[in-house]
ZAVEX-667974 format. One record per atom (N, C-alpha, C): residue in one letter; x, y, z. Coordinates in steps of 0.001 Angstrom, whole numbers, padded with zeros to 6 digits, always signed. Layout:
AXYZ ...
This chain:
M-003422+019664-000140 M-005129+019163+000229 M-005434+019652+001295 A-007010+020102+001552 A-007236+020646+002461 A-007102+020352+003812 E-006735+020378+005028 E-006854+020168+005999 E-007769+019746+007035 T-008151+018206+006724 T-009461+017596+006831 T-008737+016772+007975 I-009850+015662+008351 I-009330+014877+009079 I-009113+013340+008056 P-007920+013009+008228 P-007551+011772+007881 P-008765+010419+007576 I-008665+010119+006100 I-009967+008916+006742 I-009541+007709+006661 L-008061+007539+006543 L-006706+006513+007972 L-006043+007239+007912 E-005305+007164+008969 E-003535+007592+009787 E-003644+006151+010769 G-002111+006611+010118 G-001056+005676+010991 G-000258+005951+011395 R+000090+005879+012900 R+000521+007059+013623 R+001970+006469+014371 D+003005+006872+014632 D+004045+005779+014751 D+004243+004746+015087 L+003745+003643+013569 L+003600+002513+013976 L+004922+001695+013864 V+004866+000965+015131 V+005985-000194+014797 V+006161-001441+014975 Q+006544-001801+014058 Q+006489-003982+014407 Q+007946-004569+014479 H+007927-005104+015140 H+009055-006139+015635 H+008429-007060+016037 Y+008980-008065+015340 Y+009022-009503+015710 Y+010551-010319+016158 K+009745-011238+017039 K+010894-012173+018182 K+011425-013323+017058 V+012614-013720+016517 V+012977-014546+015846 V+014176-015416+016741 A+014643-016293+015780 A+015565-017346+016646 A+016469-016556+017750 G+017465-017133+018115 G+018203-016431+019040 G+018272-015340+019761 N+016847-015202+019691 N+015911-013506+020639 N+017005-012189+020175 R+016485-012549+018721 R+016816-012008+017910 R+015619-010399+017411 T+015695-009541+016807 T+014340-008749+016324 T+014263-008162+015184 V+013510-009194+014441 V+013564-008026+012909 V+012467-007161+013309 Q+013472-005464+012756 Q+012589-004417+012849 Q+011980-004446+011717 A+010342-004800+011037 A+009889-004746+009703 A+009881-003421+010017 V+008664-002334+010823 V+008774-001371+010625 V+008742-000692+011843 D+009213+000494+011650 D+009991+001209+012610 D+009757+002755+012461 G+008754+003264+013224 G+008374+004011+012870 G+007508+004923+012008 V+006417+004101+011761 V+006299+005057+010415 V+004426+005797+010759 S+004397+007157+010223 S+003288+007947+010212 S+002583+008180+008466 L+001719+007186+008456 L+000373+007969+007172 L-000362+008481+007277 T-001002+009389+006573 T-001769+009384+006605 T-002836+009569+004855 L-004110+009140+004839 L-004872+009340+004178 L-006200+009459+003671 H-006270+010921+002710 H-008034+010737+002846 H-008450+010329+001619 E-009867+011021+001812 E-010768+010662+000814 E-010689+011338-000152 G-010593+010266-001143 G-010895+009996-002651 G-009137+009925-003547 E-008032+009624-002474 E-006930+009765-002713 E-006057+008383-003092 T-005465+008429-003503 T-004148+007442-004252 T-002732+007593-002942 L-002400+007055-001868 L-001097+007068-001860 L-000355+006071-002119 A+000711+005683-003005 A+001360+004456-003265 A+002528+004737-002660 L+002597+003306-001880 L+004164+002808-000739 L+004585+002557-001586 V+006077+002410-002057 V+007184+002061-003073 V+008430+001738-001764 G+008722+000651-002126 G+010622+000357-001696 G+010643-001014-002647 E+012261-001080-002151 E+012426-002963-002500 E+011816-004041-001872 S+011923-004642-002280 S+011707-006068-001656 S+012459-006279-000116 G+011620-006617+000881 G+012305-006135+002183 G+012149-005261+003029 C+011190-004160+002153 C+011504-003321+002905 C+010633-002750+004344 G+009157-003689+004058 G+008391-003535+005402 G+007024-003174+004843 K+006792-002961+003033 K+005782-002819+002310 K+004656-003357+003138 S+004670-004554+003000 S+003802-005535+003067 S+002869-005198+004205 T+004167-005746+005838 T+004086-005740+007065 T+003307-004586+007271 L+003233-003070+006443 L+002828-001644+007049 L+001510-001647+006369 S+001117-002264+005934 S+000036-002618+004980 S-001019-003695+005589 R-000488-004339+006041 R-001149-005565+006954 R-001201-004855+008661 L-000767-003890+008669 L-000782-003026+010063 L-001961-001945+009890 M-001897-001319+009181 M-002844-000179+008361 M-004059-000860+008480 M-004469-002363+008039 M-005471-003281+007850 M-006035-003501+009152 C-004941-003448+010025 C-005593-003966+011358 C-005604-005579+010979 L-004640-006247+010729 L-004475-007875+010606 L-003488-008345+011346 E-002440-006823+011814 E-001893-007372+013103 E-001993-006493+013925 S-001464-006704+014941 S-001214-005535+015766 S+000263-005194+016424 P-000163-003975+016349 P+001437-003165+016209 P+002367-003476+017477 T+003614-003634+017500 T+004428-003567+018935 T+003992-001933+019675 S+003986-000928+018610 S+003849+000082+019043 S+003211+001191+018172 G+002288+001786+018573 G+001692+003020+017854 G+000456+002711+017519 Q-000494+003368+017066 Q-002122+004048+016423 Q-002327+003593+014574 V-003809+003094+015081 V-004389+003307+013543 V-005398+003775+013807 L-005750+004785+013354 L-006948+005418+013226 L-007984+005575+011932 L-009108+005321+011829 L-010058+004933+011109 L-011262+006513+010945 E-011105+006925+010091 E-012173+008895+010449 E-012061+009147+011750 G-010821+008917+012552 G-010762+009537+013934 G-011154+008303+015179 K-010765+007423+014648 K-011161+006142+015599 K-010189+005439+015429 E-009708+005744+016681 E-008403+004614+016907 E-008906+003065+016789 L-008223+002293+015917 L-008474+000836+015739 L-007819+000239+016686 T-006071+000299+017031 T-005536-000580+017570 T-005675-000953+018995 A-006699-000055+019888 A-006981-000690+020834 A-008662-001270+021055 L-009174-001520+020107 L-010136-002074+019727 L-010263-003522+019668 R-011012-004362+020784 R-011065-005832+021074 R-011880-006150+019615 P-011672-007473+019092 P-012049-008137+018271 P-013456-008018+017951 A-014090-007934+018305 A-015678-008169+018583 A-016098-006521+018363 A-015208-005174+018565 A-015815-003938+018421 A-014816-003535+017047 L-013788-003976+016541 L-012802-004022+015637 L-013774-004446+014166 R-014432-005355+014324 R-015285-005884+013305 R-016653-004765+013212 E-016936-004531+013382 E-017715-002975+013280 E-017393-002269+012036 H-015468-001999+012185 H-015000-000734+011064 H-015084-001579+010140 R-014781-003219+010002 R-014229-004023+008770 R-014890-003343+007385 Q-016006-002880+007631 Q-017003-002792+006700 Q-016596-001745+006176 R-015838-000588+006100 R-015180+000797+006179 R-013415+000084+005358 L-013307-000776+005611 L-011609-000887+005541 L-011556-002222+004704 Q-011235-002129+003632 Q-011340-003516+002675 Q-009831-003429+002475 M-009162-004993+001721 M-007772-005105+001132 M-008043-006315-000039 V-006972-005516-000390 V-006950-006663-002408 V-005615-007461-002243 F-005885-008604-002211 F-003847-009196-001897 F-003157-009237-002876 Q-002246-009273-003165 Q-001450-009575-004221 Q-001267-011046-004881 D-001628-012035-004288 D-001992-013108-005027 D-003592-013807-004615 P-004227-012667-006153 P-005518-013518-005951 P-006051-015181-005740 Y-005295-015600-006241 Y-005432-017440-006222 Y-005480-017945-004721 A-004171-017675-003938 A-004405-017458-002612 A-005125-017135-001625 S-006028-015563-002172 S-006790-014910-001132 S-008822-015654-001419 L-008516-016257-002356 L-009778-016770-002872 L-010509-018510-002218 D-011387-018512-001570 D-011653-019610-001349 D-011802-020657-002025 P-010917-022257-002669 P-011098-022485-003751 P-012448-023587-003786 R-013074-023372-002657 R-014163-024610-002517 R-015537-023533-002889 M-015630-022675-003015 M-016233-021347-003048 M-016776-021101-004527 S-017809-021290-005064 S-017638-020647-006757 S-017755-018654-006443 A-017906-018422-007507 A-017680-016867-007812 A-018497-015670-006952 V-020026-016903-007253 V-020674-015613-006589 V-020651-016190-005337 E-020483-017148-004806 E-020592-017218-003258 E-019303-016680-002450 I-018282-016111-003380 I-017373-015980-002794 I-017630-014379-002703 V-017928-013671-003462 V-018611-012350-003320 V-019769-011825-002859 R-020474-013029-002574 R-021915-012795-001317 R-021439-013570-000120 E-019932-013919+000025 E-020076-014250+001278 E-019804-012817+002825 P-019390-011411+001985 P-019352-010572+002967 P-020685-010084+003431 L-021155-010073+002134 L-023320-010013+002790 L-023725-010328+003423 D-023483-012171+003916 D-024518-012658+003980 D-023525-012584+005438 N-022103-012698+005545 N-021627-012105+006840 N-021966-011153+007950 Y-022518-010015+007176 Y-022892-008544+007705 Y-023989-008395+007614 G-024477-009132+007166 G-026204-009199+006984 G-026728-007934+006181 I-025950-008236+004757 I-026324-006722+004285 I-027498-007174+003255 G-028745-006283+003444 G-029335-006476+002258 G-030504-007573+002734 A-031007-008050+002109 A-032149-009193+002051 A-032038-009942+001979 R-031713-011713+002270 R-031049-012499+002049 R-031427-013156+000411 Q-032954-012875-000247 Q-033221-013369-001124 Q-032548-012685-002505 D-031743-010769-001556 D-031249-010224-003033 D-029953-010464-002764 R-029529-010938-002052 R-027733-011129-002034 R-027368-011588-003426 N-027853-012825-003805 N-026821-013390-004992 N-027074-012429-006246 E-028304-011460-005926 E-028500-010684-007512 E-027160-009631-006807 M-027131-008802-005981 M-026289-007816-005694 M-025016-007991-006131 A-024340-009628-005253 A-023175-010140-005678 A-022802-010110-007262 L-023802-010925-008169 L-024197-010718-009811 L-023772-009258-010263 S-024043-008286-009291 S-024329-006953-009968 S-022566-006532-009686 L-021930-007155-008518 L-020683-006582-008445 L-019493-007388-009062 I-020050-008004-009896 I-019534-009016-010985 I-019117-008684-011858 R-020310-008142-012364 R-020464-007384-013473 R-019643-005864-013541 R-019868-005595-012016 R-019049-004031-012261 R-017834-004389-012510 V-016862-005867-012069 V-015513-005484-012436 V-015453-006126-013529 A-016291-005836-014049 A-016125-006362-015341 A-016072-008224-016102 L-016836-008773-015113 L-016860-009850-015022 L-017905-010608-016114 S-018143-011448-016836 S-019586-011501-017066 S-019998-012715-016218 P-021541-012765-016010 P-021969-013143-015371 P-021984-014817-015322 D-021817-015118-016554 D-021342-016765-016517 D-020318-016940-016098 Y-019379-016442-015436 Y-018783-017223-014661 Y-019676-017063-012864 A-020240-016559-012972 A-020874-016700-011451 A-020762-018081-010793 N-020477-019114-011640 N-020438-020988-010913 N-019376-021478-011275 R-018238-020693-011660 R-016721-020903-011419 R-016019-020624-010282 Y-015350-021454-010081 Y-014566-022013-009467 Y-012991-021313-009600 P-012891-020846-008457 P-011046-020294-008697 P-010087-021118-009578 H-010255-021525-010342 H-008873-022618-010295 H-009724-022616-011725 E-010692-022434-012189 E-011256-021870-013825 E-011411-020717-014185 L-011007-019659-013458 L-010329-018672-013867 L-009048-018563-013962 S-008470-016875-015082 S-007242-017065-014978 S-007278-015666-014090 G-005840-015573-013888 G-005013-014526-012933 G-005616-013272-012763 G-006213-013060-013979 G-006769-011638-014074 G-008046-011491-013276 Q-008555-012630-014207 Q-009876-013085-013662 Q-009989-012828-011964 R-009049-013689-011693 R-009377-014049-010115 R-009231-012526-009410 Q-008171-011659-009854 Q-008091-010631-008981 Q-009331-009394-009112 R-010155-009531-009877 R-011183-008909-010650 R-012078-009156-009340 L-012245-010840-009063 L-012997-011615-008448 L-013026-010836-007099 G-011634-011100-006645 G-010949-009893-005753 G-011604-008611-005334 I-011546-008450-006116 I-011696-006731-006178 I-013309-006493-006008 A-013994-007512-006153 A-015435-007399-006355 A-015700-007776-005168 R-015517-009029-004511 R-015484-009360-003078 R-015019-007976-001866 A-013639-007555-002146 A-013394-005789-001317 A-014624-005015-001589 L-015334-004684-002352 L-016160-003476-002908 L-017287-004195-002232 A-017608-005336-001862 A-019055-005812-001427 A-019998-005087-000591 L-019227-004258+000615 L-019481-003641+001731 L-019420-002108+001688 R-019360-002027+000218 R-018995-000657+000467 R-018183+000494+001102 P-016575-000200+001023 P-015836+000538+002122 P-015072+002253+001295 R-014758+002512+003043 R-014254+003628+002295 R-012365+003839+002146 V-012048+002581+002553 V-010564+002537+002169 V-010326+001381+001961 L-009340+000935+000332 L-009098+000439-000199 L-007591-000127+000183 I-006975-000795+000540 I-005670-001503+001449 I-005028-002377-000592 A-004455-001830-001113 A-003862-003134-002235 A-002105-003397-002211 D-002244-004092-002083 D-000552-005280-001349 D-000289-005547-002611 E+000272-004919-003629 E+000849-005840-005294 E-000494-006014-005543 P-001283-005331-005844 P-002891-006120-006587 P-001978-006749-008166 V-001509-006026-008754 V-000877-006870-010466 V+000377-006641-010442 S+001056-007514-009561 S+002087-007756-009761 S+002407-009185-010026 A+001596-010216-009808 A+001161-011071-010352 A+000712-011333-012051 L+000571-010285-012873 L-000105-010521-013563 L+000902-010152-015065 D-000030-010596-015957 D+000514-009944-017115 D+000402-008451-017682 V+001591-007888-018081 V+001586-006644-018402 V-000003-006047-019025 S-000077-006864-019767 S-001701-006128-020366 S-002440-006529-019619 I-002514-007282-018964 I-004390-007327-018139 I-003857-006331-016543 Q-002816-006339-016076 Q-002324-004890-015304 Q-002943-003955-015542 A-002997-003153-016648 A-003232-002213-017021 A-004966-002215-017473 Q-005473-003174-017576 Q-007395-003216-017435 Q-007606-003377-015621 V-006455-003973-014518 V-007271-004194-013583 V-007068-002520-012689 I-005625-001781-013205 I-005520-000418-012708 I-006325+000376-013380 N-006563+000114-014587 N-008148+001511-015028 N-009634+000863-014199 L-009596-000389-014180 L-010731-000691-013137 L-010634+000231-011911 L-009669-000426-010746 L-009443+000557-009755 L-009646+001880-009412 A-009180+002408-010865 A-009353+004354-011051 A-010821+004456-011654 D-011279+003520-012102 D-012783+003721-012169 D-013822+003736-011186 I-013571+002383-010143 I-014223+002436-009162 I-013778+003777-007999 Q-012746+004011-007960 Q-012319+005149-006870 Q-012996+006101-007581 A-013277+006877-008679 A-013342+007568-009071 A-015304+007682-008904 E-015967+006756-009078 E-017127+006660-008467 E-017389+006327-007095 Q-016961+006067-006135 Q-017344+005552-004974 Q-016452+006578-003993 R-015349+007349-004444 R-014637+008123-003554 R-013711+007487-002533 L-013310+006103-003060 L-012471+005795-002085 L-011267+006163-002370 A-010524+006275-000626 A-009575+006023-000421 A-008439+004747-000536 I-007449+004819-001248 I-006390+003577-001956 I-005088+004098-001269 L-004554+002747-000970 L-003343+002936-000421 L-002621+001714-001125 F-001887+002032-002135 F-001455+000990-003186 F-000269+000807-003130 V+000319-000535-002558 V+001476-000777-002449 V+001980-001401-004217 S+003498-001024-003792 S+003578-001182-005511 S+005227-000830-005229 H+006254-002117-006252 H+007531-001297-006495 H+007185-001043-007555 D+006234-000781-009123 D+006169-000485-010118 D+006045+000981-010434 I+007466+001985-010260 I+007095+002865-010653 I+006089+003657-011745 G+006024+003028-012965 G+005183+003341-014071 G+003456+003357-013745 I+003444+002141-013274 I+001705+002154-012300 I+001748+003153-011101 V+002543+003485-010139 V+002399+004869-009006 V+002502+006208-010007 A+003028+006298-011006 A+002874+007657-012431 A+001631+007769-012536 H+000842+006397-012685 H-000230+006418-013283 H-001689+006881-012667 L-001474+005597-011258 L-002540+005691-010511 L-002468+006930-009328 S-001246+007552-008904 S-001424+008319-007014 S-001140+009284-007293 E-001327+009860-006264 E-001597+011781-006180 E-000207+011303-005572 R-000528+010829-004453 R+001014+010818-003746 R+001431+009463-003630 V+003108+009555-003162 V+003592+008726-002756 V+004986+008636-001428 A+005006+007628-001173 A+005711+007146+000152 A+006697+006495-000564 V+008046+006485-000041 V+008909+005848-000183 V+009919+005172+000771 M+009557+003547+001166 M+010000+003214+002443 M+011638+002433+001896 Y+012250+002587+002995 Y+013504+002068+003001 Y+014034+001204+004550 L+014122+000187+004686 L+014608-000947+005831 L+013561+000077+006928 G+012138-000327+006779 G+011202+000031+007516 G+010616+001012+008131 R+011349+002341+007284 R+011255+003506+007611 R+010985+004042+006182 I+009791+005444+006141 I+009708+006495+005716 I+010984+007431+004945 V+011276+007420+003550 V+012670+008139+003555 V+011905+009995+002931 E+011311+009487+002267 E+010406+010792+001302 E+008925+010413+001189 S+008537+011621+000805 S+006829+011608+000568 S+006517+012479+000218 G+006015+012793-000762 G+005042+014399-001058 G+003988+013926-002071 P+003839+014822-002877 P+003203+015071-004467 P+003666+013761-005151 T+002820+012873-006539 T+003893+011805-006908 T+004503+012713-008016 A+004062+013806-008465 A+004972+014389-009750 A+005843+014726-009182 A+006000+015203-008052 A+007066+016047-007556 A+008380+015183-007066 V+007800+013672-006275 V+008820+012961-006199 V+009430+012453-007116 L+008537+012203-008331 L+008665+011225-009195 L+009971+012555-010521 D+009466+013318-010601 D+010573+014407-011096 D+011828+014586-010159 N+011563+014963-009400 N+012542+015506-008641 N+013151+014805-007281 P+013285+013551-007193 P+013875+012968-006020 P+014130+013536-005167 R+014394+014011-003734 R+015326+014200-003024 R+016106+013583-001928 H+015548+012525-001828 H+016439+011605-001027 H+017330+010506-001840 P+018700+010448-001356 P+019244+009614-002142 P+018616+008279-002841 Y+017799+007736-001565 Y+017208+006372-001757 Y+016451+006610-003016 A+015719+007426-002859 A+014090+008170-003808 A+015241+007754-005328 Q+016654+008581-005275 Q+017262+008781-006833 Q+017344+007984-007346 A+018009+006303-006429 A+018405+005534-006689 A+017326+004193-007092 L+016220+004450-006607 L+015605+003889-006718 L+015086+003777-007909 L+014246+005565-008398 L+014069+005807-009762 L+015183+005816-010655 D+016267+005530-011048 D+017634+005522-011161 D+017244+003904-012072 A+016768+002876-011088 A+016556+001864-012214 A+015164+001459-012689 V+014155+002602-012903 V+013341+002290-013448 V+013711+002530-015273 P+013102+001599-015999 P+013311+001478-017546 P+012785+003128-018164 V+013163+003546-018678 V+012592+004412-019502 V+011269+004961-020179 H+010504+004393-019898 H+008999+004219-020873 H+008433+005625-020315 H+008429+005986-019184 H+007854+007022-019004 H+008052+008101-018867 P+007300+009599-019727 P+007686+010384-019718 P+008251+011363-018686 R+007715+010957-017983 R+007965+011597-016523 R+009228+011512-015978 L+009939+009993-015528 L+010657+009839-015434 L+011613+009713-016131 R+012574+010782-015847 R+014061+011225-016435 R+014999+009853-015818 R+016371+009805-017259 R+017156+008450-016163 R+018260+009773-015478 R+018174+008816-014548 R+019701+009323-013394 R+020660+008485-013347 R+021603+008932-012377 R+022423+008495-012416 R+023435+007913-011137 T+022178+008041-009960 T+022686+007643-008609 T+023050+006373-008469 L+024289+005951-008447 L+024494+004510-008049 L+024566+003995-006352 V+024010+003094-006217 V+024002+002342-005235 V+024722+000991-005284 A+025623+001161-004162 A+025980-000039-003742 A+025884-001372-002902 G+025894-002397-003130 G+025608-003604-001924 G+024021-003859-001813 D+023951-004819-001321 D+022197-005275-001212 D+021805-004412+000109 L+020113-004615+000091 L+019605-004221+001307 L+020171-004983+002832 P+020388-004163+003703 P+020873-004248+005020 P+019914-005339+005947 S+020183-006657+006521 S+018895-007349+007403 S+018461-006209+008296 P+016903-006758+008842 P+016295-005557+009114 P+016253-005979+010841 V+017422-007622+010521 V+017399-007898+012363 V+018850-007200+013079 N+019691-006419+011901 N+020751-005824+012637 N+020732-004561+011504 P+020224-003471+012077 P+020245-001960+010690 P+021146-001646+011211 P+021862-000589+010077 P+022651+000012+010329 P+022199+001389+011151 S+023445+001850+011961 S+023131+002519+012958 S+022970+003965+012001 G+022321+005283+012862 G+021978+006557+011886 G+020705+006185+010884 C+021072+007368+009986 C+020497+006879+008978 C+021057+005315+008128 R+019556+004707+008018 R+020092+002894+007566 R+020357+003014+006346 F+020450+003958+005288 F+020652+003959+004215 F+022571+004236+004134 H+023296+004432+005048 H+024289+005245+004880 H+025521+004265+004418 P+025287+003321+004648 P+026052+001907+004027 P+026264+001929+002483 R+025579+002336+002178 R+024797+002127+000535 R+025085+003529-000346 C+024778+004989+000429 C+024261+005977-000279 C+026259+006856-000843 P+026007+007139-001900 P+027357+007629-002305 P+027603+008932-001652 L+026440+009684-000978 L+026570+011054-000724 L+026862+011134+000989 A+026760+009993+001442 A+027334+009917+003320 A+028650+010819+003642 V+027733+011183+005034 V+028984+012273+005712 V+029141+011131+007121 E+029848+011541+008066 E+029778+011504+009027 E+028758+011604+010030 R+028331+012435+010158 R+026577+012227+010886 R+025613+011805+010205 C+025957+011194+009382 C+024735+009580+008316 C+024860+008535+009159 R+026252+008513+009641 R+026698+007025+010459 R+025958+006981+011887 S+025707+008065+012296 S+025397+008382+014068 S+024591+008610+014100 E+023633+009423+013543 E+022622+010321+013606 E+021124+010065+013160 V+020236+009654+013549 V+019114+009394+012714 V+018129+010539+012242 P+018168+010676+010999 P+017881+011436+010718 P+016188+011992+010940 A+015747+012568+010770 A+013741+013271+010909 A+013307+013096+009378 L+012137+012375+010201 L+011907+012954+008329 L+010700+014614+008459 R+011679+015420+007957 R+010885+016849+007843 R+010223+017691+006569 S+008936+018169+007186 S+008873+019165+006440 S+009205+019881+005400 L+009115+019907+003812 L+009886+021021+003333 L+008654+021836+002813 S+008965+022530+001608 S+007817+023337+001011 S+007423+022333+000221 G+006192+022829-000908 G+005303+021882-001729 G+004879+020871-000751 G+004500+019966+000254 G+004035+019049+000976 G+005206+017983+000755 R+006463+018283+000614 R+007170+017008+001034 R+007954+016971+002158 Q+007890+015613+002153 Q+008861+015405+003453 Q+010067+014410+003560 I+010844+014619+004280 I+012448+014120+003364 I+013483+014075+004783 A+013554+012883+004838 A+014230+012336+006359 A+015965+011698+005880 C+016752+013224+005822 C+017671+012861+004898 C+018588+014181+005497 H+019805+014479+006060 H+020783+015259+006866 H+021466+016125+005682 L+021065+015780+004459 L+021797+016417+003753 L+020587+017146+002932 V+019593+017644+003098 V+018656+018031+002221 V+017941+019031+002957 S+018203+020064+002292 S+016601+021553+002805 S+016290+022077+002087 D+015150+023168+002334 D+014532+023585+001117 D+015752+025041+000112 S+016367+024941+001254 S+017609+025620+000729 S+018801+025147-000169 N+018655+023807-000463 N+019560+023268-001570 N+019073+022419-002660 N+017593+023279-003074 N+016952+022391-004090 N+017887+021918-005301 
């Protein structure tokens, strides 16, 4: 990819939460991400690894413990709410649960029109037609315009959420598990819709998912997250065809082989995901890694750049041991 200013960038993001007993949950612990115009970056990992927390940080829905979020080179994390609001038009989110993210008291057209009203987009008398145009764009019939969320199916509600997110013509869309609650046939329709809209509008999409098949179809790059940290990232084809970090290998091992790119591997992982309240020392994956050595237990591996746009956080991997 050409060396340009990323449209969205997270730098050394940390998010720690204080919990009962004066303990600290290390939800995100030193993550950096870049997203460029028109590309999809997929963020994958087990449940509880910090993907959703990181997406909320990138959306500026939460203030990080430390680190920065930049939109088109402008730091957002230091802005007051009134100043941050000016940038919200360019940064929108599609949530995992379409029902919980929509106001049940509003009709479909009111839900889509609300961002236009809030930002004074277009003439007041034209906003209903603008909202109806967006409803049609996400392949919903205008007949649904006066229906309420409870009168729509899950897929229809998610399309409505996408229409609302697109109302302000954002530059970046953050999609947090947007199809995980939908039937498989409806998932494909929503994913194809996102791909079509991205191509039309040159949207940058941060796509949070645990579904490797969807990631293979939709994204140009993928970042693998484990217990609050990125352990591997790179072009999607390279990472899926030849994962280098033992955790990325294990994650792909668990995928049913229905996608031609995903070969069955045999990296065995023991045990459950450790608690982010008391993460392991050194490499956080070492208690479950079949290849761990003493260095892995004591020294945190840096996320190092390798050839081909790859980044790996593993003491045992280098360009010389492909």
